[in-house]
N, C-alpha and C positions, 0 to 999 in steps of 0.2 A: 420089691415089696418087703422083703425081710429086713432091709436096712432101716425102715421107718422106725423112729424112736418116739416121736411126739406128734399127736393129732390135735389141731386147733380147730374145734368145731365152731361154726358161726350159723346158728339155726334160726336167726331172725331174718325175715324177708322185709322188715322195715328198718331202714337205716337209723342207728341209734348211737349213743355214746359208747356202748359196749362194742359195737361194730367198729367204731372209729379207733378205739384202743386196740382191738385185735389187729386191725389193718396196720397200725403203726408198729406194733411189737412183733407180729408174726415173721416178717421178712428178716428181722434181726436175729430172731431165734433160729431161723433156718440157715443163717450163715454159720452158726456154731454147732447145731445139732441137726440130725436128719428129720426135719419137721415138714408136715403137710397141712394144707387147709381143707376143711370139709364144710361146704355150704356156699351160699351166694356171696357176692361182693369181695371176691378174692383179690388181694393186692398183687402187684408185681413183686417178684423176688422170692416166691414160695410156690412149690408144686401144689396142684389141686388133687384131692382124693375124691374119686367118683363113688357113687353108691355101690357100683359093681366092685370097685377096688376095696371098699370097706368090707363087703361080703367075703372077698377073697382072703382078707387078713385073718378071718376065723380059722383058716387052714394053713396059714403061713406064720409060724411063731417068730418072734423077733430074734434077730441074730445076736445082738449084744447084751440084751437084758432079759430077765424073766417076764417083764411086762412093758408095754408101751404106755406112754403118758397120754391121757385124755384130759385136756385142760379146758374146763368149762367155765363160763361166766354167767349162765342163765339157768333157771330151773329146768327148762326143756332139755338143755344140754346135759345136765346132771342125770335127768331121767333116761335119756338115750344111752349115756355111758354106763349107768347101772344095768339097764336091760342087756346091753351087749356083754358086759362082764358076767352077768348071771347066765347068759347063754353060751359062755365058753370063750369069748374074746379075752385075750391076755392083756387086760388094761389095768393100769393104776390110775385112780381118778383124783383130779385136783379141781377144787372150786375156787374161783377168784371172786371175792365178795367186796362190793362197794357200798352196800346198804347201811343206812344209819338209823335203823329202827328195828324193833323186835320183829323177827321173821315169823311167817305163818307156821302153823303146825306142820304143814306139808313140806315147806322149805327146811324146817329143822330136821324132819325125818330124812331128807335127802342129804343135808350137810353132815349128819351123824354117820353116814355111810361112805363119805369121801375118805380117801387115803391121806390127803393133806389139804389144808386150807390156807389160802393167801388172802389177806385183807389189805385194802388200799390205804387204810389209815388206822391209827390206834382206836379211833371212835368206832369204826366199822368192826374192828376186832372185838370190841366190848359187847357187841350184840350177838356173837356167834355161839356162845355157851360151850366152846371147846377151844383148845389151843390153836393159834393161827400164827403164821409168819406175816409180819407187816412189811409190805413192799409198796412204796409210794409210786404213783404214776410218773412216767417220764415223757418228754416232749421231743419231737423232731426239731432240733434247733436250726437245721438248714432250711426246712420248709416254712417254719414260723420264725421269721426274723424281721427286724425293722427295715423299712424302705430306705433308699438313699435320700429321697426327698418326699416326706409325708404330705406336704402342702401340694406338691405337684400331683401326687398320686390321688389325692382327694379331688383336686380341680379337674382331673381327667374324667371323673365320673359324670360331670355335668350337673351335679346336685348343687343347690344354692348354698351360699355361705363359704366359710373357709375351713371349717372343721367338721368331722363326723363323730357321732356318738352312737354306739350300737349295742345290740344284744343279739347273740346267736344261739340257736338250738331250737328244739321243737317248740312251736308256738302254742303254749297251753298255760293254764293258771299255775300249775306247780312250778313252772320256770319263772313266775313273777312278771310275765309280759304285761299284764294289766298294771302292775306297779310302775314298770318302766314308762308305759304310755302316760299314766297319770302324772308322773314326775315331769315328763316332757311337755305335757300341756301347760304345766305351771312355769317351766323354765325357758322354753324356746321363745315365747314372746318377749322375754327380757334379754335374750342373748341371740340376736339375729345372725351371728356368724356361725351358728351351729345347725346341722341337720341330722336327724336321727334315722337309723336304719335297723330294720328287724329282719334277720336272715334265719330262715328255718322252715321246716315242713309244717303245713297246716293240714291236719287230718280232717276227715269228714265230721267226726264227732266234736271237733273243736271249732268248726266253721261258725256256729252261732256266737261263740265267745269272741272270735276275731271280728265278726260283723258288728258286734256291739262296740268293740274298740274303734273300728273304722268310723262308725257313726259319731262317736264322741270326738274323734279327730276332725271329721268333716264339720261338725257343729262349731268347733273352735277355729275353723278356717286354716288348719295346719296340714291338710292332706299333702301339700307339696313339700313339707318339711319333716314329715314322719312317714317313711316309706317301708312298706312290707315287700321285701324282695323275693319271698318264697324260698323253696328249697333249691340250693345251687349245687352243681357238681362239686364233689369233694375237692377236686384240684383247684377250684376257683376260690375256695374259702380263705386260704392264707392271704390272698391279695386284698380281701376286704378288711382283714385285721391291719394291713399296712395302710389302708386308706383312712380308717377312722383314728381318732386320737384318744378317745375315752371309751372304755369297754365297761358295761354294766352287767354284773352277775347278780341278778335279782331274785334268785330261786327262793322259794319257801321251803322246799325239801329237796335234797340233792344227795347223790351217792358220794361223789368226789368233787366233780366240777371241772372237767377237762378243759372246757372253753376258757376258763379263768387262766389256766397255765398257758394255753395257746396265745391269749391276748398279751399276757405278761412277756412271753418269749418274743412277741412282735413289737415290744416296746410301748404298748398302750398303758395309759394310767387306768388302772382297774378300780372300780368302786364295786365292792362285793358285800352282799348280805352274809350274815354269819351262818351260812348253810354249807353242807358238805365239808370240804377241807379248807375253807377260806381262812379260818383262824390259824390253821397249820401253815398255810402258804404265805399269807400276807402279814407283814408288820405294819400295823395301822399308822398311816401318815408317813411311812418311809417307802415301802414297796407297793403301796396301794392304800385304799381307804375302806374301812369296814363299817357296816351299818346293821342295825337290827333287821331280822326277817319280818316280812309282812307289814311294814310300816312305811307308807308312802311319804309321810312328813319327814321321817328320818332319812329316807333314801334321797329325797329332793335336797335336804340340807347337806348331805354328804357329797352330792354331785356338784351343787352350785359353786362352791369355791374354785373348782377346776374350770368351770365355764367362765367364771368372772375373771380368773387369772390364768389364762391358757399357757402362759410362759412357764408355769409349774409343771406342765404335763411331761415335757421331755425328760426332766430330771427324775421324776417318779418312774417313767418308763425305762430309763436306763438302769435304775436300781432293781426294777422288777425283772428285767432280762437277766441281770447278773444273778439274782436269786434263783431263777429257774435253771440257769447254766450250772450253778453250784450244786443244787439239791434235787432237781427234777429233770435230769437229762435221761435219755432213753438207754444209753449204754449201761448206766448204773442199774436201771430197772431190769434190763435183760439179764445182766450178770446175776442179780439176786434171784430172778425166776429160775434160771438154770441151776442155781444153787439148790433150790427146792427139788428140782428134777433129780439131781445127783443124790440128794438125801434119800429119795425113794429108792433109787437104784442100789444105793449102798445098803439099805435095809432089807433088800430082797433075800 
């Protein structure tokens, strides 16, 4: 117990982008530092810390440093870290921020009490009202990679057509799922070689939103070509990136947009609205296509050239993967995060 240097809390019981990032990064941090995971959805490659173990840490000071790192990504994780620190746990607190809007007064209160702040982009950093270290997300390039034969991978699904076009993530208005569906209602009748898939959790509160979309799809006679696949086990998601050819990142509001990077790493041609880090990641017309947010006409116009000329997809996908390999790989992200840890320990 006294060897523990870093605690990575994951206090959300609903799988989200924050959880996905934690699961990707935590095992790599654990290879380089004595790190443990606290909460549900623990990945392989990192030890789990139980509630009882957490209580024991109150009476077991760290062996190497004056404080252990508590690396939070959500408000509730900041709250728990602060409470434990105030109650005598020897913690140094880090908050990893992806938000791209002014934070609430309560969040600003919490952020002001963190020992260090990491922002996932320069835009996120601009909303923090205090200095932050900018560290861009990284992707597991082995898990998210192009298939040997994309046409065969899609054909194996049994879906109609030759090509897949998809959007992944929680199915809600913020993610622009309605914009994607509206664009598909316009484009799929013109391009019969394509089928659309929507992968992601449908929560109870978003069920009416999805029901309306399904009704529009049925009215257009396209239920067989616009498929809601629901939430899939995380280990099955990379294969769906390999099956589709075009990925649409249609968000109205986004923190960073991890699915965009995953799709690029898998060699998809990505059409992205200018939300989250899209403009940072994509060179318009080279490593993907950019479109305005919240505009179905512009989104449709950005997607259509790729559906009309699918031979362009492979080249864009190759350049997209090269971009991710160069600037958004996990090893770089982990090294920079550990650099922040070392700064805290050096300042003790």
